[in-house]
C-alpha positions, 0 to 999 in steps of 0.5 A: 499500500505505502509503495502505491502511494510513493509510486504515485507520488512519484510520478505526480512530481515528475509530471509536475516539474516537467512538459512533453512533446509526442512523437506518434505514441511515443513521449519523451519528456523536455524540461519546462521553460517560459514561452518564447518564439521567433518568426514573422510577424503581420502588422495590421490593417483594416484590410487584413480584417475586411478580407477576414485574413485576421479575425479581430481588430487591432486599434493603431495606437495599442500596445497589444499583440494577438498572439495564439498560445499565450493567454488574454493579457499575459504581459510580453517583451517583443524584439525586433530582431534585426536591429534589438529594439524592444516594448514590453506588450500585452497579448489580447484577445483570442485572434485567428491570423495565418499559421505562418506569422507568430504574431499580429502587431499594431501600427504603432508598434511596427513603427516604435520597433522600426520593423522591416517590412519586408522581413518582419522578424521578432522575437516573443518572450513571455514575462512570469507574472512575478518578474520584476522586469514588468516594473519597466517602463515600455520601451526599452533597448538593448543598450550591448548592442546600440551600434546596430541602431545607429546603422543609417535607415530608409522610411517606408510607409504602410497604410493607417488603420483608419485609411486617412493617414500615412504612418511611417515605419522605418526600415533597416538595411536589407541582409542576407535572406536565410533561415531555418525553421526550428520543429523541436529540440530532443534529449534524445538522438533516436526520438529525433529520427524518429520525428526525421521519419515522421514529417518525411511521411506525413509532409513529405519535407526532408527534416535534417538534424543538428547536435546542439550538446550531449543531451539536445538535437535540433530537428529542423528544415531548410535553409530557406533563402527567401520568404515564399519557400519558407512560408511554403514549407512552414505552412505543409508542417501545421499538420504535426500540430507542434505548438511553438515551431519557430524560424531561426535567422542564420548567422 
């Protein structure tokens, strides 16, 4: 009797401290971590709403983003990876938007972060409720990389939500377009191999494995040198139903 209680307690503790990734019927445990995701954002416009590409409206001046993996009012740090500018914002209501995009942002956020509309590559990191970081003011910058922010920029414009004025957004100079799609990291190589086989059989995509460390094997697709091929591959693997597929920029 005592043995059964101890065994139950052991499994409860193990489950509480870890999360799992499913590969077919196989479960392998990976460590929990704060939610983060790198990918391409989408700047809201009324046209996208009218054409039902986005299911909810977003006001131009709001410091709100739509993000499918996080609950409403979650505070997040959103960073423009190309120039290291960041903002603290909140997640809005649950909203449908293209699977390829990791978020939808307002015109104000796009302007504050100097989003390059040709390569709107951002990272979203959820801020724990007990973090002191949430007490800081909305606008923050990465001071360790100020040099990147001093590079000359070119002005471009996008239509205002109400189509009554233009919102100026600065675009950083173009860099080489090269990205990979990160499917997941696994503790065991055989699990990564199983995932490669699943990707091939269910999507006809050719996955690859990169050994990050002795206990981390990354399954990924790519590299991709243009956004069209990247988006096509990304959309094709969504049938795998992973919650947090990431797009990683190659150096």
